[in-house]
C-alpha positions as YAML, in Angstrom:
chain: A
units: angstrom
residues:
- id: 1
  name: MET
  ca: [0.02, -0.08, 0.06]
- id: 2
  name: SER
  ca: [1.57, 3.28, -0.93]
- id: 3
  name: PRO
  ca: [1.88, 5.98, 1.82]
- id: 4
  name: VAL
  ca: [-0.86, 8.17, 0.37]
- id: 5
  name: SER
  ca: [-3.31, 5.21, 0.41]
- id: 6
  name: GLU
  ca: [-2.15, 4.37, 3.84]
- id: 7
  name: ALA
  ca: [-2.58, 7.77, 5.15]
- id: 8
  name: LEU
  ca: [-6.03, 8.18, 3.41]
- id: 9
  name: SER
  ca: [-7.33, 4.76, 4.85]
- id: 10
  name: SER
  ca: [-5.92, 5.19, 8.32]
- id: 11
  name: THR
  ca: [-8.69, 6.41, 11.06]
- id: 12
  name: SER
  ca: [-7.12, 8.61, 13.81]
- id: 13
  name: THR
  ca: [-8.94, 8.79, 17.44]
- id: 14
  name: THR
  ca: [-10.52, 11.97, 16.33]
- id: 15
  name: ASP
  ca: [-11.69, 10.67, 13.17]
- id: 16
  name: LYS
  ca: [-13.39, 7.77, 15.08]
- id: 17
  name: ALA
  ca: [-14.74, 10.32, 17.77]
- id: 18
  name: ALA
  ca: [-16.02, 12.60, 14.67]
- id: 19
  name: LYS
  ca: [-17.72, 9.46, 12.98]
- id: 20
  name: ALA
  ca: [-19.49, 8.28, 16.46]
- id: 21
  name: LEU
  ca: [-21.00, 11.81, 16.46]
- id: 22
  name: LEU
  ca: [-22.67, 11.54, 12.44]
- id: 23
  name: PRO
  ca: [-26.25, 11.32, 12.36]
- id: 24
  name: LEU
  ca: [-28.08, 8.08, 11.73]
- id: 25
  name: ASP
  ca: [-29.31, 7.96, 8.13]
- id: 26
  name: ASP
  ca: [-31.70, 4.63, 8.11]
- id: 27
  name: PHE
  ca: [-33.11, 3.20, 11.26]
- id: 28
  name: THR
  ca: [-36.33, 2.50, 12.85]
- id: 29
  name: TRP
  ca: [-37.17, 3.69, 16.16]
- id: 30
  name: ASN
  ca: [-40.53, 2.64, 18.00]
- id: 31
  name: SER
  ca: [-41.84, 1.63, 14.65]
- id: 32
  name: TRP
  ca: [-41.17, 5.06, 12.93]
- id: 33
  name: SER
  ca: [-38.96, 5.19, 10.13]
- id: 34
  name: ALA
  ca: [-35.85, 7.63, 10.34]
- id: 35
  name: ILE
  ca: [-37.81, 10.32, 8.40]
- id: 36
  name: GLU
  ca: [-40.82, 10.00, 10.73]
- id: 37
  name: THR
  ca: [-38.63, 10.07, 13.69]
- id: 38
  name: GLN
  ca: [-36.67, 13.16, 12.45]
- id: 39
  name: TRP
  ca: [-39.92, 15.04, 11.63]
- id: 40
  name: ARG
  ca: [-41.22, 14.03, 15.16]
- id: 41
  name: VAL
  ca: [-38.23, 15.34, 16.93]
- id: 42
  name: GLU
  ca: [-37.97, 18.66, 14.77]
- id: 43
  name: ARG
  ca: [-41.77, 18.96, 15.87]
- id: 44
  name: LEU
  ca: [-40.96, 18.59, 19.44]
- id: 45
  name: LEU
  ca: [-38.34, 21.11, 19.09]
- id: 46
  name: SER
  ca: [-40.40, 23.61, 17.21]
- id: 47
  name: ARG
  ca: [-43.05, 23.43, 19.84]
- id: 48
  name: TYR
  ca: [-40.78, 23.76, 22.72]
- id: 49
  name: VAL
  ca: [-39.36, 26.94, 21.36]
- id: 50
  name: ALA
  ca: [-42.79, 28.35, 20.34]
- id: 51
  name: CYS
  ca: [-43.74, 27.80, 24.03]
- id: 52
  name: ILE
  ca: [-40.86, 30.08, 25.10]
- id: 53
  name: ASP
  ca: [-41.22, 32.44, 22.24]
- id: 54
  name: GLU
  ca: [-44.99, 32.96, 23.02]
- id: 55
  name: ASP
  ca: [-44.37, 33.45, 26.66]
- id: 56
  name: ASP
  ca: [-46.47, 30.24, 27.40]
- id: 57
  name: LEU
  ca: [-43.81, 29.44, 30.15]
- id: 58
  name: GLU
  ca: [-46.35, 27.81, 32.34]
- id: 59
  name: ASN
  ca: [-46.52, 24.82, 29.87]
- id: 60
  name: TRP
  ca: [-42.89, 24.72, 29.24]
- id: 61
  name: PRO
  ca: [-42.33, 22.13, 32.06]
- id: 62
  name: GLU
  ca: [-44.76, 19.79, 30.17]
- id: 63
  name: PHE
  ca: [-42.01, 19.10, 27.62]
- id: 64
  name: PHE
  ca: [-40.01, 17.42, 30.17]
- id: 65
  name: THR
  ca: [-40.59, 13.80, 31.61]
- id: 66
  name: LEU
  ca: [-42.32, 13.62, 35.10]
- id: 67
  name: ASP
  ca: [-39.74, 11.80, 36.77]
- id: 68
  name: ALA
  ca: [-36.04, 12.33, 36.81]
- id: 69
  name: CYS
  ca: [-35.67, 15.02, 34.20]
- id: 70
  name: ARG
  ca: [-32.74, 17.23, 33.91]
- id: 71
  name: TYR
  ca: [-32.55, 20.74, 32.39]
- id: 72
  name: GLU
  ca: [-28.99, 22.50, 32.35]
- id: 73
  name: ILE
  ca: [-27.72, 25.81, 30.80]
- id: 74
  name: ILE
  ca: [-23.91, 25.69, 30.91]
- id: 75
  name: THR
  ca: [-21.35, 27.74, 28.78]
- id: 76
  name: ARG
  ca: [-18.98, 25.87, 26.17]
- id: 77
  name: GLU
  ca: [-15.98, 27.00, 27.99]
- id: 78
  name: ASN
  ca: [-17.04, 25.10, 31.16]
- id: 79
  name: VAL
  ca: [-17.90, 22.10, 28.97]
- id: 80
  name: GLU
  ca: [-14.56, 22.16, 27.39]
- id: 81
  name: ARG
  ca: [-12.69, 22.45, 30.79]
- id: 82
  name: GLY
  ca: [-14.77, 19.70, 32.36]
- id: 83
  name: MET
  ca: [-16.25, 22.12, 34.86]
- id: 84
  name: PRO
  ca: [-19.84, 21.31, 35.86]
- id: 85
  name: LEU
  ca: [-20.74, 24.78, 37.18]
- id: 86
  name: ALA
  ca: [-23.90, 25.69, 35.05]
- id: 87
  name: LEU
  ca: [-25.81, 29.10, 34.75]
- id: 88
  name: MET
  ca: [-29.07, 27.03, 35.50]
- id: 89
  name: PHE
  ca: [-29.51, 23.44, 36.78]
- id: 90
  name: CYS
  ca: [-32.90, 21.78, 37.40]
- id: 91
  name: THR
  ca: [-33.09, 17.93, 38.19]
- id: 92
  name: SER
  ca: [-37.02, 17.56, 38.36]
- id: 93
  name: ARG
  ca: [-40.09, 18.73, 36.66]
- id: 94
  name: GLY
  ca: [-40.80, 20.49, 40.24]
- id: 95
  name: MET
  ca: [-37.79, 22.69, 39.90]
- id: 96
  name: LEU
  ca: [-38.74, 23.71, 36.45]
- id: 97
  name: VAL
  ca: [-42.28, 24.68, 37.66]
- id: 98
  name: ASP
  ca: [-40.67, 26.75, 40.61]
- id: 99
  name: ARG
  ca: [-38.28, 28.54, 38.17]
- id: 100
  name: ILE
  ca: [-41.60, 29.72, 36.19]
- id: 101
  name: VAL
  ca: [-43.62, 30.51, 39.25]
- id: 102
  name: SER
  ca: [-40.57, 32.63, 40.59]
- id: 103
  name: LEU
  ca: [-40.25, 34.27, 37.24]
- id: 104
  name: ARG
  ca: [-43.90, 35.38, 37.07]
- id: 105
  name: GLU
  ca: [-44.54, 35.93, 40.91]
- id: 106
  name: ALA
  ca: [-41.28, 36.76, 42.89]
- id: 107
  name: ASN
  ca: [-39.14, 38.41, 40.54]
- id: 108
  name: ILE
  ca: [-39.88, 41.50, 38.42]
- id: 109
  name: TYR
  ca: [-38.19, 41.73, 35.28]
- id: 110
  name: PRO
  ca: [-38.33, 44.50, 32.07]
- id: 111
  name: GLN
  ca: [-40.43, 42.66, 29.52]
- id: 112
  name: ARG
  ca: [-38.54, 41.14, 26.65]
- id: 113
  name: TRP
  ca: [-39.55, 39.08, 23.58]
- id: 114
  name: TYR
  ca: [-37.57, 36.08, 22.37]
- id: 115
  name: ARG
  ca: [-37.35, 34.30, 18.94]
- id: 116
  name: HIS
  ca: [-35.69, 31.05, 18.65]
- id: 117
  name: ILE
  ca: [-34.07, 29.94, 15.25]
- id: 118
  name: ILE
  ca: [-33.11, 26.17, 15.27]
- id: 119
  name: SER
  ca: [-30.98, 24.54, 12.73]
- id: 120
  name: ASN
  ca: [-29.00, 21.09, 12.04]
- id: 121
  name: VAL
  ca: [-31.09, 18.81, 13.95]
- id: 122
  name: LEU
  ca: [-29.05, 15.62, 14.09]
- id: 123
  name: ILE
  ca: [-30.26, 12.37, 15.63]
- id: 124
  name: GLN
  ca: [-26.82, 11.09, 16.76]
- id: 125
  name: SER
  ca: [-28.05, 7.80, 18.26]
- id: 126
  name: ALA
  ca: [-31.17, 5.74, 18.97]
- id: 127
  name: ASP
  ca: [-31.62, 2.82, 21.15]
- id: 128
  name: ALA
  ca: [-34.72, 1.11, 22.53]
- id: 129
  name: GLU
  ca: [-35.07, 3.71, 25.35]
- id: 130
  name: CYS
  ca: [-34.08, 6.98, 23.87]
- id: 131
  name: LEU
  ca: [-32.88, 9.30, 21.12]
- id: 132
  name: GLN
  ca: [-29.74, 11.48, 21.51]
- id: 133
  name: VAL
  ca: [-30.29, 14.59, 19.47]
- id: 134
  name: GLN
  ca: [-27.92, 17.69, 18.93]
- id: 135
  name: SER
  ca: [-29.28, 20.82, 17.22]
- id: 136
  name: ASN
  ca: [-27.93, 24.58, 16.87]
- id: 137
  name: TYR
  ca: [-30.00, 27.33, 18.22]
- id: 138
  name: VAL
  ca: [-29.75, 31.07, 18.09]
- id: 139
  name: VAL
  ca: [-32.02, 33.37, 20.38]
- id: 140
  name: LEU
  ca: [-33.09, 36.77, 19.52]
- id: 141
  name: GLN
  ca: [-34.19, 39.15, 22.04]
- id: 142
  name: THR
  ca: [-36.07, 42.36, 21.44]
- id: 143
  name: ARG
  ca: [-36.55, 44.71, 24.30]
- id: 144
  name: ARG
  ca: [-39.44, 47.23, 24.78]
- id: 145
  name: ASN
  ca: [-37.57, 49.96, 22.81]
- id: 146
  name: GLY
  ca: [-37.66, 47.81, 19.88]
- id: 147
  name: GLN
  ca: [-33.87, 47.00, 19.85]
- id: 148
  name: THR
  ca: [-33.27, 43.58, 18.71]
- id: 149
  name: ASP
  ca: [-29.86, 41.65, 19.61]
- id: 150
  name: ILE
  ca: [-28.47, 38.27, 19.56]
- id: 151
  name: PHE
  ca: [-29.26, 37.13, 23.28]
- id: 152
  name: SER
  ca: [-27.65, 33.71, 23.07]
- id: 153
  name: ALA
  ca: [-26.28, 31.12, 20.59]
- id: 154
  name: GLY
  ca: [-24.98, 27.54, 21.21]
- id: 155
  name: LYS
  ca: [-26.43, 23.96, 20.80]
- id: 156
  name: TYR
  ca: [-29.13, 21.67, 22.58]
- id: 157
  name: LEU
  ca: [-27.82, 18.22, 23.28]
- id: 158
  name: ASP
  ca: [-31.13, 16.46, 24.12]
- id: 159
  name: ARG
  ca: [-32.10, 13.13, 25.45]
- id: 160
  name: ILE
  ca: [-35.48, 12.23, 24.22]
- id: 161
  name: VAL
  ca: [-37.79, 9.47, 25.20]
- id: 162
  name: LEU
  ca: [-41.50, 8.19, 24.34]
- id: 163
  name: ASN
  ca: [-43.63, 8.65, 27.29]
- id: 164
  name: LYS
  ca: [-47.13, 7.59, 26.82]
- id: 165
  name: GLY
  ca: [-47.26, 8.23, 23.16]
- id: 166
  name: GLU
  ca: [-45.45, 11.48, 23.30]
- id: 167
  name: LEU
  ca: [-42.04, 12.60, 22.86]
- id: 168
  name: LYS
  ca: [-40.50, 14.39, 25.91]
- id: 169
  name: PHE
  ca: [-37.16, 15.42, 27.22]
- id: 170
  name: SER
  ca: [-35.55, 13.38, 29.83]
- id: 171
  name: GLU
  ca: [-32.49, 15.75, 29.58]
- id: 172
  name: LYS
  ca: [-31.80, 19.20, 27.79]
- id: 173
  name: ARG
  ca: [-28.49, 20.40, 27.90]
- id: 174
  name: VAL
  ca: [-28.01, 23.91, 26.65]
- id: 175
  name: VAL
  ca: [-24.40, 24.56, 25.66]
- id: 176
  name: VAL
  ca: [-24.20, 28.23, 25.34]
- id: 177
  name: ASP
  ca: [-21.06, 29.69, 23.14]
- id: 178
  name: THR
  ca: [-21.94, 33.23, 24.33]
- id: 179
  name: HIS
  ca: [-20.09, 33.34, 27.51]
- id: 180
  name: ARG
  ca: [-21.45, 36.36, 28.81]
- id: 181
  name: VAL
  ca: [-25.06, 36.93, 29.39]
- id: 182
  name: ASP
  ca: [-25.83, 40.59, 28.68]
- id: 183
  name: THR
  ca: [-29.00, 40.86, 30.54]
- id: 184
  name: LEU
  ca: [-30.49, 38.74, 33.04]
- id: 185
  name: LEU
  ca: [-31.19, 34.90, 32.13]
- id: 186
  name: VAL
  ca: [-34.81, 34.97, 32.89]
- id: 187
  name: ALA
  ca: [-36.70, 32.76, 30.51]
- id: 188
  name: PRO
  ca: [-35.58, 29.26, 29.75]
- id: 189
  name: ILE
  ca: [-33.33, 28.93, 26.44]
...
């Protein structure tokens, strides 16, 4: 084998890790084809961000499993350094509900409007219990004066399960590329 062929055919550890993250193209999950599963996942994500964007936050916890759910917002820098410190960390649906009750009743914040843009929704793995999904997001924030800015950008790392016929998040990890939060982190991302 020539050196060029050998170099092209060899697989480094980095290459193997990258291939492990490639999306699945042809699979069946809970009797759904890959295309139907992709559609259902994208529909879940669209409904999730619409709930936040339309300020229907009382229904936001319903997107998560009732038992043992996890919601985390963490900076990319902390993930890369192996530091577990998160900007927001909830380990039950009750904590998610408390977050919204606090936002509505205990704290006073200037009104803001959010718009999420989601892209590159990739189902990275599927087993009998769950789907591992990664997607990119950008959140735009508009203040009362009409000024719109990028509030946050990053990726969602989701563990999605089928619960009583509905897709739910058992884990949602929001990895933010924006290290600095310009204003208060009030609403979920």
